[in-house]
N, C-alpha and C positions, 0 to 999 in steps of 0.2 A: 294663633298667634302664629307666622311664618318661620318657615325655614330660613337661612343664613348662608351664605355662600363665601369665604372669606379669598381673595388673591391678591399678588403683590402687584401692584401698577407702576413699575419700576421695573431694574433688572435683578426684582430676589434682592433677599437680605435686608427687608423693608420694614423685619419686626415682626411680622404675621404670627411666630411661636407665640409671643406673649397676649396677644389680642383675640386668639385662639384661647388659649390659657385664661383668657379674662372672662370670654364668653361662655366658655365649656363650662363654667359652675352654672349656667342655667340652660343648658343644653341637655339635652335626654341621649343625646348620640354624636362623636366626631367622626367623620368620614375622609381618609386620604382617598382622590381620586386620580393621582398621576405624577409621574415624575419615579424617581426611586430614592437611594440612601445619598443623593447627589446634594438633596435639601437640607438643608441646615438650622433648625430651629431653636433658639436659647429660651429660658423660662427662669425667672429667678422670682422663688417662692418665701417669704418671711427669712433671706439671706442666704438660701439655698438655690443654687444654681444646678437646672438640668438642663443637657445640649441632645436633641433628640434630630434623627435623621430618615426614619422609617415609620418609628410610630408616631401615630398622630399626638396631636399636644394635647389633649384631651386626657390621655392616662396619667397624667401627673394629677389631675383632681378626682380621679376615679369614675370617671365619666368613661360609659360604654365604649368601645374607639374601633375603626374599622377599615382595615386596609383593602380598597376597595381593585377591582380587577383591571384599571389602567394604570395600574402601580407596576411596576417591573422589582422583584423583589431579590435581593440577594439573602439566600437562607440562612447563610453564616454572620450576615453582617448582623441581620433581626436578633440573632439566637444572641451578638456579642453586646448588641444595644438594650436587649429585655434584663440579661445578667447585671450589666453595668447598673443600670435602672431599679434593677429590684435592689442592690447591694446600696442603694440611696433611702430606700424604704420603701417604694414603688410596687405597689400591688399588680402584679401581670398575669394571668388568668386567661384560658379561654372562655368564660365568660365574659371576661371585662373585653379582651382582643378578640376581633375575629378578624381573620384575612381569607378574602376572596380565592375559592379553590380552583377558579382559573387566573390565576395571577399567572404572567410568563417569570421564569426564573431567571435571575441574572447570573451565570457559570463563572468559573475560572476563565474559561477559555473568552469569554469576552470582557474579561478584564485586561488579560491579556492583547487579545487586540485593539484596543483602546488605545493601551499605551504605543503598542506600536506603531500604529497609524500616528498616532502624536508624533512620536520620535521621528518617523519619516517624514513630516512636514513643512520642516524647515519655516520660512518664512510664512507658509500657509496654514500653522497650527490655530485653533481656535478656543482655546483654551478648557478642554475637558476635562472633567475631573478624576480620567483616569479609572471610572470604578466602573466600568463596564454595562453603564447605561443605554449607551447609543445602540452598538452592537445586540443587544440583548433586544430591543423596539425593532431592530431589524431583522431580526431573525424572528420575532412575534408577526409582522407585515410578512414575511417573506414564508410563514405558515411553518416552518421550522421550530417554533420555539416550545422547549421543554416547561411545563408547567406545573404549577404546587399539585395539582391532584394527580400528576404524572407520578410522582413519590409514592404513592400508595399501589402503583401497579409498574413496580420496576423490572418483573419477570418480564415484562410488556412491551418495554421500553426498546426495543431492538429495531424497528423500522425506524421509529423516529432518529435512535442516536447515527440512522445511517443515513439520514437527514443533514441534520445538523455537522455531523462529520464532515459529509461530501463536501458542504459550503465550507468550512473551517480550514479544513486541510489543504484545499486550495489558496486559500489566499496566507495562512502561514506558509505555504512552501513560496511562496513569492515574495516575504520577508525573509527567508531563508530559516525558517522552524523548523523542526519535525512535527509529524501530524499528532494530533489530538489524541492524550491517552486515553482510549476509551476504560478500559478498566480501570484505570484510578479514577476517570471520572465517576464510573458508575460506581465506583466502594467511596467516594466522597457524599454522593447523592444517598447511597443507604446509611450513611452514618449521621447524615444531617436530617435525615425523614422524620426519626421518632420524635426528634424537638418539635419541628413546624407542624406535621401533619395534626397534631391534637388543634389548632388553632384555625386550622381550614374547615370552611361551612360555605354552603351558598348564600352568601350575605347580602344577595339582592331579596331574597325572602324574608330578610331580616329588616331590610330597608321598606320593603314593601307594606311589614306589618306596624311599622314606627308609622309611617306615612298614613296608614289606615286607621291607626288608633288617634291621629292628631297629637304624634308626640314632636319635640322639636328636635331638628337635625341640625347640625352642625356641620358644612363641607367645608376640607382645609386644602387649599391649593400649595402647592410647592414652584419656587422659582416665581416670575414675574411676567405681565402679559408682555412686554419687553422682549423674552427670551422665549417667546412661545414660537412653534416651528412651523409657522402660517404667518402669522404676526409681528412677530420681533425682527430684530435689525440680523436678520440671515446674511450669511450663516453661520455668522455668531449667535446662536441661540440654542436651547435645549433641544431632545429628541421628541419633545411629548409636546400638547397641547394645554396651554397653560389659562387659558378663559373659564371664564365662569361656563359655558356651556357644554364642556367637558365631563361635566358632574353628569349627564345622562351616561356616555360612553364609558366613561371610567368606575360607573360605579353600580350601573342596573336599575337605576330610577328614571323615569321622564324628564323631560327638561323643565318643566312647569314647576318642579319639587325644588328647585336653587333658590327661589324664596327673593330675600331682600341680598343683593349682591356688596359687599361692604370690599374698598378696595383700600391696600396697604401703602402708603408714599411715605418717605421721609420728610423732613422738613427741607431737606436738601438731599443731593443725588448720590449714589456710589456705585460702583460696578467693579465685578471681578473677570480678572481676567481680559484677553483680546475682547476687540471692536470697538464702535465708532461710538463717543462720549465726548456730543457737541459744547457741556457747559463744565469740562473736566476740568480744574485748578492743580497744575501739575507745579505747584508751587506755595509759598508759607501759607496762602488761604488751606488749599488741600489739606496741605499737613496739619494746621489745626484742628480742623473739621476730625479728618482722619484720627488724632492722637483724642481730641475729647469724646469723639464717636466711640473710640475702641475698636477702628473698624478694620476687623479681621476675619478672613469667614469663619464659621463653626465647624465645617466639616474638611476645607484644604488650611487653614491656618493662611491663608494668603492677604497679605493688606490688599485693603479695597479702592479703589481708584476712586477720587472722592472731587465734589464739583459742587455749583450752584444750584436749587429748585431749577427743574426744566419743566416749565406748565405746558409747554407745548407738544412733549411728552407724555406726559399724564393725561393731558387734553384727548391725546389720542389711542394712550391705555382705556379711560373712561367710555371712551365711544366704542372701540371694537370687543372691550371686556366686557359691555353691557353693566359696568358701575354705577350702584346708585346711592353712594356715601365713600364717602374718604375715612380711612382713619390715618389721622396724622401722627406720625411720631418722630422721639428724638427733636422734640423743637429747642429741649432746652440746651441742645449742643450750640444752639445760634446765640446765647447770652451772652451780654457783652460786647457782641459786633459791632464797632459802630455805624457798617453799615449793609446790609444783607441785598445781593442782587438777585434776580429771578428773571429769567430767560423768559420772554413773552413772545419770541417771532425768530424766524432766521432769515438769512442772506446767501444766497450762491449765486456766486459773479455776479453781484448788484440785485439780483431777482428778489424779491420777498418770498417765502416761503411758510405757510403756516402748520407745515406736517413735515416729518422726516422722511424725504423720498426714497423707494428700496434700494435702489442700486451704491456699491459701495462706494464706489467713484464719485458718487454726489455727497453722498453722507463726509467723505473725506474733506468736500470743501464748505460745508458748513462752517457758517459765523453764526452765532448766537447773537440775536439784540435783546439786550439788558435793560430791566427797570429799576434804578435803586430805590431801596426802601430803608426808611429810617431802623438802626436797631433800637434795642431797647437797652437799657445798664441794670436793670433788676433782673432777679433770678425766675424763672418759670419752673426750675427743676423743683420735682413733688408735688406740684398742683395738683387740686381736684375738683377743683371748681373753676367758673371763668373768675371769678373774685379774687383767684390765687393769682392770676396772671398778670403780667405787666400791662398796661393799655397797648403798648406797640405791639407787644406781641399778638396781641388779640388784633391788632389792626392787619399784622401778616398772614394771620390766617384766614380773615375776612377776604384780604386782596387774592392770596391762593384761589378761593372758592370762585372767586371772579373770573380768573383766568380760566381753572380747569375747567367750569362751567358743572360744576358738580359741590353738593352742600359737605362739609366735615360734619359728620356722624359723631368720632370719638379725636380725644386726642391724649398722646400720650406724654407724658414729662419726665419720664427715669424708668429703666428696666424693670424697676418693680410691680407685680402685678396690679395694685391697688392706686398707683400714681397714675390714673386715668380718670380724664375729663367725658362724662357722658352726654352729650348733648342732642344726640336721636339713639332710641332703641333699635338696633337692626331687627330684634326681634319682633317690634311692634308694628314691620313692616313698612 
């Protein structure tokens, strides 16, 4: 049986949490391999809603869960989330939650810098969640990050504090802010160390053992391919690579461990924050999609921008993300619409494009080319087999497959875990 890697095929918020939760019941281990607590996964299980940011979605099912080294870890956010989930009856122990001891830490100074930059950016705002994700990745690449393993050696942290403070003090001075309070920062780290260190371990060894033993591993990505720092709509992207290949560097396994790559996409398109959005509907259609789909960010609470399905962008995500099958979510949101539009191509100054060009100036001039598809009067909500779907809804799914050049493996018809149609079993490879 194959491993499965789940990634977003749009701009995030595609419903990965539910799909991972649904698959996790058949997995032996669930692994987060990039991002931070800017991710937001909402699970609905038997009427109970669980909102996760750092914790892998498998934790709700009791599946052993791993936070890989490619994740930037806010230990205070982790503590808050663990306490909240425990309050809902979910068991979280060091046997069930394993955190890579080499995870870079998000510190209060990273959150400060994130907010200072965004506030000073004016029209150049990129819509950051202000949680310190980007600055933490910068410190990692700059080789001045404080990592989880450092919490066990706080008395030896002086040289690393010198490096990180020298960098941040200069930046803070530019914003008219005082230098880093080293003693306070060190005190904060001493206080949180007792909570987070029991979860720390060399997770690459656990993953190697699982692979050698033929266990099923489910890799869970955050955000989406269109937010990838290399392949997304730069600069309106996240600070990590969100494509499937990142599992290797982000968790400590070989690239061959990715297995079946499942891309998650909504039956329409949404985006949070700034950046290009060719099929956005800033009108009654967008309002309807947003209200029906309850389109508010799990992490930020921000209203998502809504528009028609963009087959051009998803086809691009399939290609660069290594996606072998699609899980189509929120099909039920389109129920009852007389006509459903799908973007099949672009025009820029009269010239045809079959992909989104990389420069923001070209992206701003994109005109979507739409294909009208007849809507369906019946309901797809709660469907668990093809026989439960309206015929025109099936026709819509099949047309999407043709346009994105990728088969649909799963269809989700409500936020509930079991309202899912299995077309192709990802674990079967």
